[in-house]
Structures are given as structure tokens and as C-alpha cells.
KOLGU-4560 file (N, C-alpha, C; in nm, 3 decimals, padded with zeros to 5 digits):
<recs>
<n_xx: 05.791 n_yy: 01.191 n_zz: -11.511 ca_xx: 05.655 ca_yy: 01.149 ca_zz: -11.525 c_xx: 05.576 c_yy: 01.202 c_zz: -11.405 mol: A seq: 1 type: UNK>
<n_xx: 05.461 n_yy: 01.257 n_zz: -11.431 ca_xx: 05.377 ca_yy: 01.311 ca_zz: -11.326 c_xx: 05.243 c_yy: 01.240 c_zz: -11.328 mol: A seq: 2 type: UNK>
<n_xx: 05.192 n_yy: 01.206 n_zz: -11.210 ca_xx: 05.062 ca_yy: 01.140 ca_zz: -11.201 c_xx: 04.954 c_yy: 01.244 c_zz: -11.176 mol: A seq: 3 type: UNK>
<n_xx: 04.847 n_yy: 01.233 n_zz: -11.252 ca_xx: 04.730 ca_yy: 01.318 ca_zz: -11.230 c_xx: 04.621 c_yy: 01.230 c_zz: -11.171 mol: A seq: 4 type: UNK>
<n_xx: 04.596 n_yy: 01.244 n_zz: -11.043 ca_xx: 04.491 ca_yy: 01.167 ca_zz: -10.979 c_xx: 04.363 c_yy: 01.246 c_zz: -10.992 mol: A seq: 5 type: UNK>
<n_xx: 04.268 n_yy: 01.192 n_zz: -11.067 ca_xx: 04.144 ca_yy: 01.265 ca_zz: -11.093 c_xx: 04.024 c_yy: 01.205 c_zz: -11.020 mol: A seq: 6 type: UNK>
<n_xx: 04.045 n_yy: 01.090 n_zz: -10.957 ca_xx: 03.933 ca_yy: 01.025 ca_zz: -10.890 c_xx: 03.984 c_yy: 00.940 c_zz: -10.776 mol: A seq: 7 type: UNK>
<n_xx: 03.920 n_yy: 00.951 n_zz: -10.662 ca_xx: 03.950 ca_yy: 00.864 ca_zz: -10.548 c_xx: 03.822 c_yy: 00.790 c_zz: -10.515 mol: A seq: 8 type: UNK>
<n_xx: 03.834 n_yy: 00.660 n_zz: -10.499 ca_xx: 03.716 ca_yy: 00.576 ca_zz: -10.477 c_xx: 03.710 c_yy: 00.526 c_zz: -10.333 mol: A seq: 9 type: UNK>
<n_xx: 03.590 n_yy: 00.513 n_zz: -10.278 ca_xx: 03.579 ca_yy: 00.459 ca_zz: -10.143 c_xx: 03.607 c_yy: 00.309 c_zz: -10.139 mol: A seq: 10 type: UNK>
<n_xx: 03.594 n_yy: 00.242 n_zz: -10.253 ca_xx: 03.621 ca_yy: 00.099 ca_zz: -10.258 c_xx: 03.665 c_yy: 00.061 c_zz: -10.400 mol: A seq: 11 type: UNK>
<n_xx: 03.765 n_yy: -00.025 n_zz: -10.411 ca_xx: 03.824 ca_yy: -00.059 ca_zz: -10.540 c_xx: 03.733 c_yy: -00.141 c_zz: -10.630 mol: A seq: 12 type: UNK>
<n_xx: 03.629 n_yy: -00.201 n_zz: -10.577 ca_xx: 03.545 ca_yy: -00.292 ca_zz: -10.656 c_xx: 03.474 c_yy: -00.220 c_zz: -10.771 mol: A seq: 13 type: UNK>
<n_xx: 03.454 n_yy: -00.089 n_zz: -10.760 ca_xx: 03.385 ca_yy: -00.015 ca_zz: -10.866 c_xx: 03.480 c_yy: 00.032 c_zz: -10.976 mol: A seq: 14 type: UNK>
<n_xx: 03.610 n_yy: 00.021 n_zz: -10.954 ca_xx: 03.708 ca_yy: 00.073 ca_zz: -11.049 c_xx: 03.697 c_yy: 00.012 c_zz: -11.189 mol: A seq: 15 type: UNK>
<n_xx: 03.679 n_yy: -00.120 n_zz: -11.205 ca_xx: 03.670 ca_yy: -00.174 ca_zz: -11.341 c_xx: 03.556 c_yy: -00.112 c_zz: -11.423 mol: A seq: 16 type: UNK>
<n_xx: 03.442 n_yy: -00.089 n_zz: -11.361 ca_xx: 03.329 ca_yy: -00.028 ca_zz: -11.434 c_xx: 03.363 c_yy: 00.115 c_zz: -11.475 mol: A seq: 17 type: UNK>
<n_xx: 03.432 n_yy: 00.188 n_zz: -11.390 ca_xx: 03.470 ca_yy: 00.325 ca_zz: -11.424 c_xx: 03.571 c_yy: 00.324 c_zz: -11.539 mol: A seq: 18 type: UNK>
<n_xx: 03.669 n_yy: 00.235 n_zz: -11.532 ca_xx: 03.768 ca_yy: 00.226 ca_zz: -11.639 c_xx: 03.701 c_yy: 00.185 c_zz: -11.770 mol: A seq: 19 type: UNK>
<n_xx: 03.605 n_yy: 00.092 n_zz: -11.763 ca_xx: 03.536 ca_yy: 00.041 ca_zz: -11.881 c_xx: 03.457 c_yy: 00.153 c_zz: -11.951 mol: A seq: 20 type: UNK>
<n_xx: 03.402 n_yy: 00.247 n_zz: -11.874 ca_xx: 03.312 ca_yy: 00.347 ca_zz: -11.931 c_xx: 03.375 c_yy: 00.486 c_zz: -11.945 mol: A seq: 21 type: UNK>
<n_xx: 03.504 n_yy: 00.498 n_zz: -11.917 ca_xx: 03.572 ca_yy: 00.627 ca_zz: -11.930 c_xx: 03.707 c_yy: 00.606 c_zz: -11.997 mol: A seq: 22 type: UNK>
<n_xx: 03.784 n_yy: 00.713 n_zz: -12.007 ca_xx: 03.920 ca_yy: 00.701 ca_zz: -12.060 c_xx: 04.023 c_yy: 00.700 c_zz: -11.947 mol: A seq: 23 type: UNK>
<n_xx: 03.979 n_yy: 00.668 n_zz: -11.825 ca_xx: 04.068 ca_yy: 00.663 ca_zz: -11.710 c_xx: 04.138 c_yy: 00.528 c_zz: -11.701 mol: A seq: 24 type: UNK>
<n_xx: 04.244 n_yy: 00.525 n_zz: -11.624 ca_xx: 04.319 ca_yy: 00.402 ca_zz: -11.598 c_xx: 04.326 c_yy: 00.383 c_zz: -11.447 mol: A seq: 25 type: UNK>
<n_xx: 04.364 n_yy: 00.263 n_zz: -11.407 ca_xx: 04.375 ca_yy: 00.232 ca_zz: -11.264 c_xx: 04.501 c_yy: 00.149 c_zz: -11.243 mol: A seq: 26 type: UNK>
<n_xx: 04.559 n_yy: 00.164 n_zz: -11.125 ca_xx: 04.676 ca_yy: 00.083 ca_zz: -11.088 c_xx: 04.631 c_yy: -00.014 c_zz: -10.980 mol: A seq: 27 type: UNK>
<n_xx: 04.646 n_yy: -00.143 n_zz: -11.010 ca_xx: 04.613 ca_yy: -00.251 ca_zz: -10.917 c_xx: 04.733 c_yy: -00.342 c_zz: -10.903 mol: A seq: 28 type: UNK>
<n_xx: 04.745 n_yy: -00.413 n_zz: -10.791 ca_xx: 04.843 ca_yy: -00.522 ca_zz: -10.785 c_xx: 04.805 c_yy: -00.626 c_zz: -10.893 mol: A seq: 29 type: UNK>
<n_xx: 04.905 n_yy: -00.695 n_zz: -10.945 ca_xx: 04.881 ca_yy: -00.792 ca_zz: -11.054 c_xx: 04.774 c_yy: -00.894 c_zz: -11.018 mol: A seq: 30 type: UNK>
<n_xx: 04.777 n_yy: -00.945 n_zz: -10.896 ca_xx: 04.681 ca_yy: -01.050 ca_zz: -10.859 c_xx: 04.537 c_yy: -01.000 c_zz: -10.868 mol: A seq: 31 type: UNK>
<n_xx: 04.513 n_yy: -00.876 n_zz: -10.828 ca_xx: 04.378 ca_yy: -00.821 ca_zz: -10.835 c_xx: 04.342 c_yy: -00.786 c_zz: -10.978 mol: A seq: 32 type: UNK>
<n_xx: 04.435 n_yy: -00.728 n_zz: -11.052 ca_xx: 04.409 ca_yy: -00.693 ca_zz: -11.193 c_xx: 04.373 c_yy: -00.817 c_zz: -11.275 mol: A seq: 33 type: UNK>
<n_xx: 04.444 n_yy: -00.925 n_zz: -11.251 ca_xx: 04.416 ca_yy: -01.049 ca_zz: -11.326 c_xx: 04.279 c_yy: -01.104 c_zz: -11.291 mol: A seq: 34 type: UNK>
<n_xx: 04.237 n_yy: -01.093 n_zz: -11.167 ca_xx: 04.103 ca_yy: -01.140 ca_zz: -11.129 c_xx: 03.995 c_yy: -01.056 c_zz: -11.197 mol: A seq: 35 type: UNK>
<n_xx: 04.015 n_yy: -00.924 n_zz: -11.201 ca_xx: 03.917 ca_yy: -00.838 ca_zz: -11.267 c_xx: 03.917 c_yy: -00.857 c_zz: -11.419 mol: A seq: 36 type: UNK>
<n_xx: 04.023 n_yy: -00.910 n_zz: -11.472 ca_xx: 04.037 ca_yy: -00.921 ca_zz: -11.617 c_xx: 04.017 c_yy: -01.064 c_zz: -11.667 mol: A seq: 37 type: UNK>
<n_xx: 03.944 n_yy: -01.144 n_zz: -11.595 ca_xx: 03.922 ca_yy: -01.283 ca_zz: -11.638 c_xx: 03.855 c_yy: -01.291 c_zz: -11.774 mol: A seq: 38 type: UNK>
<n_xx: 03.772 n_yy: -01.194 n_zz: -11.808 ca_xx: 03.707 ca_yy: -01.193 ca_zz: -11.939 c_xx: 03.790 c_yy: -01.123 c_zz: -12.046 mol: A seq: 39 type: UNK>
<n_xx: 03.911 n_yy: -01.083 n_zz: -12.013 ca_xx: 04.003 ca_yy: -01.016 ca_zz: -12.104 c_xx: 03.944 c_yy: -00.888 c_zz: -12.164 mol: A seq: 40 type: UNK>
<n_xx: 03.869 n_yy: -00.815 n_zz: -12.084 ca_xx: 03.809 ca_yy: -00.690 ca_zz: -12.129 c_xx: 03.907 c_yy: -00.574 c_zz: -12.124 mol: A seq: 41 type: UNK>
<n_xx: 04.015 n_yy: -00.590 n_zz: -12.048 ca_xx: 04.110 ca_yy: -00.482 ca_zz: -12.029 c_xx: 04.248 c_yy: -00.521 c_zz: -12.078 mol: A seq: 42 type: UNK>
<n_xx: 04.327 n_yy: -00.422 n_zz: -12.106 ca_xx: 04.467 ca_yy: -00.445 ca_zz: -12.142 c_xx: 04.551 c_yy: -00.418 c_zz: -12.016 mol: A seq: 43 type: UNK>
<n_xx: 04.625 n_yy: -00.519 n_zz: -11.973 ca_xx: 04.709 ca_yy: -00.505 ca_zz: -11.854 c_xx: 04.850 c_yy: -00.468 c_zz: -11.896 mol: A seq: 44 type: UNK>
<n_xx: 04.901 n_yy: -00.361 n_zz: -11.838 ca_xx: 05.034 ca_yy: -00.310 ca_zz: -11.873 c_xx: 05.121 c_yy: -00.303 c_zz: -11.748 mol: A seq: 45 type: UNK>
<n_xx: 05.249 n_yy: -00.324 n_zz: -11.766 ca_xx: 05.343 ca_yy: -00.308 ca_zz: -11.655 c_xx: 05.366 c_yy: -00.159 c_zz: -11.631 mol: A seq: 46 type: UNK>
<n_xx: 05.391 n_yy: -00.125 n_zz: -11.506 ca_xx: 05.421 ca_yy: 00.014 ca_zz: -11.474 c_xx: 05.562 c_yy: 00.050 c_zz: -11.519 mol: A seq: 47 type: UNK>
<n_xx: 05.583 n_yy: 00.176 n_zz: -11.548 ca_xx: 05.714 ca_yy: 00.223 ca_zz: -11.589 c_xx: 05.797 c_yy: 00.268 c_zz: -11.468 mol: A seq: 48 type: UNK>
<n_xx: 05.743 n_yy: 00.250 n_zz: -11.350 ca_xx: 05.810 ca_yy: 00.291 ca_zz: -11.228 c_xx: 05.778 c_yy: 00.190 c_zz: -11.118 mol: A seq: 49 type: UNK>
<n_xx: 05.860 n_yy: 00.187 n_zz: -11.016 ca_xx: 05.839 ca_yy: 00.095 ca_zz: -10.904 c_xx: 05.745 c_yy: 00.157 c_zz: -10.801 mol: A seq: 50 type: UNK>
<n_xx: 05.665 n_yy: 00.073 n_zz: -10.741 ca_xx: 05.579 ca_yy: 00.116 ca_zz: -10.630 c_xx: 05.635 c_yy: 00.062 c_zz: -10.500 mol: A seq: 51 type: UNK>
<n_xx: 05.609 n_yy: 00.132 n_zz: -10.394 ca_xx: 05.647 ca_yy: 00.083 ca_zz: -10.263 c_xx: 05.559 c_yy: -00.036 c_zz: -10.227 mol: A seq: 52 type: UNK>
<n_xx: 05.617 n_yy: -00.132 n_zz: -10.158 ca_xx: 05.539 ca_yy: -00.247 ca_zz: -10.113 c_xx: 05.440 c_yy: -00.202 c_zz: -10.006 mol: A seq: 53 type: UNK>
<n_xx: 05.326 n_yy: -00.270 n_zz: -10.001 ca_xx: 05.230 ca_yy: -00.241 ca_zz: -09.896 c_xx: 05.221 c_yy: -00.363 c_zz: -09.805 mol: A seq: 54 type: UNK>
<n_xx: 05.191 n_yy: -00.337 n_zz: -09.682 ca_xx: 05.179 ca_yy: -00.445 ca_zz: -09.585 c_xx: 05.031 c_yy: -00.472 c_zz: -09.562 mol: A seq: 55 type: UNK>
<n_xx: 04.993 n_yy: -00.597 n_zz: -09.573 ca_xx: 04.855 ca_yy: -00.639 ca_zz: -09.549 c_xx: 04.856 c_yy: -00.727 c_zz: -09.425 mol: A seq: 56 type: UNK>
<n_xx: 04.771 n_yy: -00.692 n_zz: -09.330 ca_xx: 04.762 ca_yy: -00.770 ca_zz: -09.207 c_xx: 04.621 c_yy: -00.827 c_zz: -09.192 mol: A seq: 57 type: UNK>
<n_xx: 04.614 n_yy: -00.943 n_zz: -09.130 ca_xx: 04.486 ca_yy: -01.007 ca_zz: -09.103 c_xx: 04.471 c_yy: -01.016 c_zz: -08.951 mol: A seq: 58 type: UNK>
<n_xx: 04.362 n_yy: -00.962 n_zz: -08.901 ca_xx: 04.336 ca_yy: -00.966 ca_zz: -08.758 c_xx: 04.207 c_yy: -01.045 c_zz: -08.734 mol: A seq: 59 type: UNK>
<n_xx: 04.210 n_yy: -01.134 n_zz: -08.639 ca_xx: 04.090 ca_yy: -01.206 ca_zz: -08.599 c_xx: 04.077 c_yy: -01.201 c_zz: -08.448 mol: A seq: 60 type: UNK>
<n_xx: 03.956 n_yy: -01.204 n_zz: -08.402 ca_xx: 03.932 ca_yy: -01.208 ca_zz: -08.258 c_xx: 03.965 c_yy: -01.347 c_zz: -08.209 mol: A seq: 61 type: UNK>
<n_xx: 04.027 n_yy: -01.357 n_zz: -08.093 ca_xx: 04.069 ca_yy: -01.485 ca_zz: -08.038 c_xx: 03.951 c_yy: -01.582 c_zz: -08.026 mol: A seq: 62 type: UNK>
<n_xx: 03.834 n_yy: -01.529 n_zz: -08.002 ca_xx: 03.716 ca_yy: -01.613 ca_zz: -07.988 c_xx: 03.681 c_yy: -01.687 c_zz: -08.117 mol: A seq: 63 type: UNK>
<n_xx: 03.711 n_yy: -01.626 n_zz: -08.232 ca_xx: 03.672 ca_yy: -01.684 ca_zz: -08.360 c_xx: 03.788 c_yy: -01.736 c_zz: -08.443 mol: A seq: 64 type: UNK>
<n_xx: 03.911 n_yy: -01.719 n_zz: -08.397 ca_xx: 04.028 ca_yy: -01.752 ca_zz: -08.480 c_xx: 04.039 c_yy: -01.899 c_zz: -08.516 mol: A seq: 65 type: UNK>
<n_xx: 03.979 n_yy: -01.988 n_zz: -08.437 ca_xx: 03.987 ca_yy: -02.130 ca_zz: -08.470 c_xx: 03.865 c_yy: -02.180 c_zz: -08.549 mol: A seq: 66 type: UNK>
<n_xx: 03.771 n_yy: -02.093 n_zz: -08.577 ca_xx: 03.652 ca_yy: -02.133 ca_zz: -08.655 c_xx: 03.694 c_yy: -02.169 c_zz: -08.798 mol: A seq: 67 type: UNK>
<n_xx: 03.635 n_yy: -02.273 n_zz: -08.851 ca_xx: 03.671 ca_yy: -02.322 ca_zz: -08.985 c_xx: 03.655 c_yy: -02.214 c_zz: -09.092 mol: A seq: 68 type: UNK>
<n_xx: 03.547 n_yy: -02.139 n_zz: -09.086 ca_xx: 03.524 ca_yy: -02.034 ca_zz: -09.186 c_xx: 03.630 c_yy: -01.925 c_zz: -09.181 mol: A seq: 69 type: UNK>
<n_xx: 03.670 n_yy: -01.886 n_zz: -09.061 ca_xx: 03.773 ca_yy: -01.784 ca_zz: -09.044 c_xx: 03.908 c_yy: -01.836 c_zz: -09.095 mol: A seq: 70 type: UNK>
<n_xx: 03.938 n_yy: -01.962 n_zz: -09.064 ca_xx: 04.063 ca_yy: -02.021 ca_zz: -09.112 c_xx: 04.065 c_yy: -02.027 c_zz: -09.264 mol: A seq: 71 type: UNK>
<n_xx: 03.952 n_yy: -02.064 n_zz: -09.324 ca_xx: 03.943 ca_yy: -02.069 ca_zz: -09.470 c_xx: 03.965 c_yy: -01.930 c_zz: -09.529 mol: A seq: 72 type: UNK>
<n_xx: 03.898 n_yy: -01.829 n_zz: -09.476 ca_xx: 03.913 ca_yy: -01.692 ca_zz: -09.526 c_xx: 04.056 c_yy: -01.643 c_zz: -09.509 mol: A seq: 73 type: UNK>
<n_xx: 04.117 n_yy: -01.671 n_zz: -09.397 ca_xx: 04.256 ca_yy: -01.631 ca_zz: -09.373 c_xx: 04.348 c_yy: -01.695 c_zz: -09.478 mol: A seq: 74 type: UNK>
<n_xx: 04.327 n_yy: -01.824 n_zz: -09.508 ca_xx: 04.408 ca_yy: -01.892 ca_zz: -09.609 c_xx: 04.389 c_yy: -01.831 c_zz: -09.748 mol: A seq: 75 type: UNK>
<n_xx: 04.264 n_yy: -01.800 n_zz: -09.782 ca_xx: 04.236 ca_yy: -01.738 ca_zz: -09.913 c_xx: 04.306 c_yy: -01.603 c_zz: -09.923 mol: A seq: 76 type: UNK>
<n_xx: 04.295 n_yy: -01.522 n_zz: -09.819 ca_xx: 04.358 ca_yy: -01.389 ca_zz: -09.820 c_xx: 04.510 c_yy: -01.400 c_zz: -09.826 mol: A seq: 77 type: UNK>
<n_xx: 04.566 n_yy: -01.495 n_zz: -09.753 ca_xx: 04.711 ca_yy: -01.511 ca_zz: -09.756 c_xx: 04.759 c_yy: -01.553 c_zz: -09.895 mol: A seq: 78 type: UNK>
<n_xx: 04.684 n_yy: -01.641 n_zz: -09.961 ca_xx: 04.718 ca_yy: -01.679 ca_zz: -10.098 c_xx: 04.705 c_yy: -01.561 c_zz: -10.193 mol: A seq: 79 type: UNK>
<n_xx: 04.600 n_yy: -01.483 n_zz: -10.176 ca_xx: 04.574 ca_yy: -01.371 ca_zz: -10.265 c_xx: 04.683 c_yy: -01.264 c_zz: -10.255 mol: A seq: 80 type: UNK>
<n_xx: 04.729 n_yy: -01.238 n_zz: -10.134 ca_xx: 04.825 ca_yy: -01.131 ca_zz: -10.114 c_xx: 04.967 c_yy: -01.179 c_zz: -10.093 mol: A seq: 81 type: UNK>
<n_xx: 04.993 n_yy: -01.305 n_zz: -10.121 ca_xx: 05.128 ca_yy: -01.358 ca_zz: -10.108 c_xx: 05.223 c_yy: -01.288 c_zz: -10.204 mol: A seq: 82 type: UNK>
<n_xx: 05.346 n_yy: -01.272 n_zz: -10.163 ca_xx: 05.446 ca_yy: -01.208 ca_zz: -10.248 c_xx: 05.462 c_yy: -01.286 c_zz: -10.378 mol: A seq: 83 type: UNK>
<n_xx: 05.462 n_yy: -01.215 n_zz: -10.487 ca_xx: 05.477 ca_yy: -01.277 ca_zz: -10.619 c_xx: 05.622 c_yy: -01.260 c_zz: -10.663 mol: A seq: 84 type: UNK>
<n_xx: 05.678 n_yy: -01.362 n_zz: -10.728 ca_xx: 05.820 ca_yy: -01.351 ca_zz: -10.772 c_xx: 05.839 c_yy: -01.245 c_zz: -10.877 mol: A seq: 85 type: UNK>
</recs>
């Protein structure tokens, strides 16, 4: 199987609109794909091959790390990118 990459995007948020209006497909982690597909506009398929895991890190400045808003955002991101069984 060979991948033909025909488009690279500066940000993933525009990908659903491109997929909706073209015959292109996109590969997203399941958690992100499911969020984009809340209206069931897309067909979600499993990949036929394994992908390498990616590491996501969260960095905060020590001055703001104890702020309630930063703690909330950190918790949301950790839930979003938590390893799925």
C-alpha cells in the first residue's frame, strides 16, 4: 500500500471542510475524528496499517501553572489525548 499525500494543512481544524467538499480523506486519532463527526456527516474507518504513537506534551510557565484556568485546560487536554484501550 502506498500513500499519496496531496495536501498538507497548516492546521487540522480545516480538514473536515476539505474532506466534505472533495474526494480526499484524512487520518485523525479516533478521539479527534469522533469529535469532528458528532453530526455523523463522515464515515469513520479503521486503518489497515499501524501508526507510530505520538507524544503530546503540555508545557506551562511556572508563574501560571497553578491558575485555575490553566489547570482546567491541562485536565481537558490530558483527557483528550489519554491513551485509548
